[in-house]
VMD Tcl script that draws the C-alpha trace (Angstrom):
set ca {
  {17.55 3.95 26.94}
  {18.57 3.92 23.37}
  {17.64 0.02 23.11}
  {14.48 0.84 24.57}
  {13.62 3.17 21.62}
  {14.51 1.15 19.11}
  {13.27 -2.05 20.42}
  {9.51 0.05 20.32}
  {10.12 1.44 16.86}
  {10.62 -1.96 15.29}
  {6.94 -3.47 14.75}
  {3.96 -3.56 12.87}
  {1.84 -0.36 12.85}
  {-0.61 -1.27 10.59}
  {-1.24 -5.02 9.23}
  {-1.25 -4.62 5.39}
  {-4.51 -6.24 4.90}
  {-5.88 -3.23 6.87}
  {-4.25 -0.63 5.01}
  {-5.67 -1.66 1.89}
  {-9.33 -2.21 3.53}
  {-9.05 1.50 4.79}
  {-7.72 2.85 1.27}
  {-10.64 1.67 0.04}
  {-13.04 2.41 2.67}
  {-13.63 -0.97 3.95}
  {-14.79 -2.25 0.83}
  {-11.58 -3.08 -1.60}
  {-11.65 -4.02 -4.94}
  {-10.15 -7.91 -5.54}
  {-6.12 -7.30 -6.33}
  {-4.69 -7.71 -9.98}
  {-1.01 -8.95 -10.64}
  {1.12 -6.64 -12.37}
  {4.30 -8.16 -13.86}
  {7.34 -6.35 -13.51}
  {9.03 -7.16 -16.87}
  {11.11 -5.33 -19.87}
  {10.98 -1.54 -19.66}
  {8.95 -1.39 -16.49}
  {11.30 -3.70 -14.33}
  {14.62 -1.34 -16.15}
  {13.04 1.83 -14.89}
  {12.39 0.58 -11.88}
  {15.66 -0.99 -11.00}
  {17.24 2.45 -12.08}
  {14.81 3.83 -8.75}
  {15.41 1.73 -6.78}
  {19.58 1.18 -7.90}
  {19.68 -2.23 -7.92}
  {16.93 -4.72 -9.32}
  {13.75 -5.34 -7.98}
  {13.62 -8.26 -5.64}
  {10.10 -8.98 -7.23}
  {9.20 -9.92 -10.32}
  {4.96 -9.40 -9.37}
  {3.61 -7.14 -7.10}
  {-0.33 -6.89 -6.05}
  {-2.08 -3.84 -6.81}
  {-5.50 -3.30 -6.06}
  {-7.25 -0.21 -8.00}
  {-10.84 1.54 -8.23}
  {-11.49 4.66 -10.25}
  {-8.15 6.03 -10.72}
  {-6.77 5.10 -7.70}
  {-4.37 2.24 -6.72}
  {-3.11 0.90 -3.60}
  {0.22 -0.81 -2.93}
  {2.23 -2.79 0.06}
  {5.53 -2.76 -1.28}
  {9.22 -3.34 0.61}
  {12.35 -1.74 0.36}
  {15.44 -2.42 2.68}
  {16.38 0.63 4.74}
  {20.22 -0.05 6.51}
  {20.01 -3.45 6.77}
  {16.20 -4.99 7.15}
  {12.95 -4.31 4.81}
  {10.52 -1.26 5.81}
  {6.91 -2.39 4.55}
  {5.28 0.76 3.26}
  {1.07 1.17 2.27}
  {0.92 4.04 -0.65}
  {-1.67 4.81 -2.17}
  {-2.21 6.58 -5.60}
  {-4.82 8.60 -6.85}
  {-4.88 10.14 -10.80}
  {-1.03 9.93 -10.43}
  {-0.77 11.45 -7.66}
  {0.13 10.18 -3.50}
  {-2.87 10.35 -1.59}
  {-0.50 8.62 1.18}
  {2.40 6.79 2.49}
  {2.25 4.94 5.47}
  {4.74 2.97 7.23}
  {3.03 -0.65 8.20}
  {6.21 -2.54 9.25}
  {9.55 -1.47 10.77}
  {12.16 -3.72 11.38}
  {15.20 -1.34 11.81}
  {17.03 -0.49 15.32}
  {16.77 3.57 13.78}
  {14.93 5.60 11.44}
  {11.64 4.87 12.76}
  {10.93 8.41 12.62}
  {9.89 8.02 8.71}
  {6.25 6.91 10.18}
  {5.56 9.66 11.67}
  {2.82 12.21 9.94}
  {5.29 15.23 10.04}
  {7.26 13.13 7.51}
  {5.08 10.90 5.18}
  {2.69 14.69 4.72}
  {5.96 15.55 2.76}
  {4.54 12.65 -0.03}
  {0.72 14.07 -0.04}
  {0.54 15.16 -3.98}
  {3.80 14.59 -5.32}
  {3.78 12.69 -8.91}
  {6.32 11.55 -11.36}
  {8.40 14.58 -13.50}
  {10.91 13.44 -16.09}
  {13.53 10.90 -14.92}
  {11.58 9.45 -12.85}
  {11.97 11.89 -10.24}
  {9.89 12.96 -7.70}
  {8.41 16.87 -8.28}
  {9.11 18.13 -4.83}
  {12.22 17.53 -2.65}
  {11.80 15.47 0.38}
  {13.40 17.00 3.72}
  {15.53 13.88 5.30}
  {15.97 13.06 9.42}
  {18.79 13.33 11.20}
  {19.94 9.63 11.86}
  {16.66 8.34 9.42}
  {18.91 9.10 6.11}
  {18.78 5.45 4.68}
  {15.46 4.86 5.68}
  {14.33 8.51 3.92}
  {16.22 7.19 1.16}
  {13.81 3.50 1.38}
  {10.49 5.70 1.48}
  {11.29 8.21 -1.30}
  {12.14 5.06 -3.82}
  {8.94 3.10 -2.90}
  {7.18 6.25 -3.02}
  {8.72 6.60 -6.97}
  {8.15 3.17 -7.42}
  {4.59 3.60 -6.57}
  {3.85 6.21 -9.19}
  {5.67 4.10 -12.12}
  {3.30 0.96 -11.32}
  {0.39 3.24 -11.37}
  {1.15 4.57 -14.63}
  {1.38 1.25 -15.88}
  {-2.01 0.01 -14.34}
  {-3.70 3.07 -15.11}
  {-1.76 3.80 -18.64}
  {-5.38 3.57 -21.31}
  {-8.10 3.97 -18.91}
}
mol new
graphics top color blue
foreach p $ca { graphics top sphere $p radius 0.5 }
foreach p [lrange $ca 0 end-1] q [lrange $ca 1 end] { graphics top cylinder $p $q radius 0.2 }
display resetview
């Protein structure tokens, strides 16, 4: 029974392109490239606990909103997450592709709703605690780190707007 549950938990829940399209009402802006260098790279490395595995990331921006498709390792495999930030607050976070054998519960709305409205405070921490899920600790940590990274990236691309 557990093997069947693990196998069913893995998969593509939503294609990244569909997430971005949905985030902008079916008409997403063209993507921009954000280079992750210098102090931004250092801050992201502190948040992730390791150097980022990317040198650049795509961003979709319009009217103070940004959409991001980011990946982070849960226990052993990457988890692909879509995050929309509106004026410095997380509007939504969604697990798009899950590759782990456990921890899939992080894709459920009861968990992802905790991030809605979250912002960054001093030290690049979220302004609220995120409740964990027994058996999904590493997946919870991965999503929490990605939420913080998306907020940092949003700050970078909207600075001066």
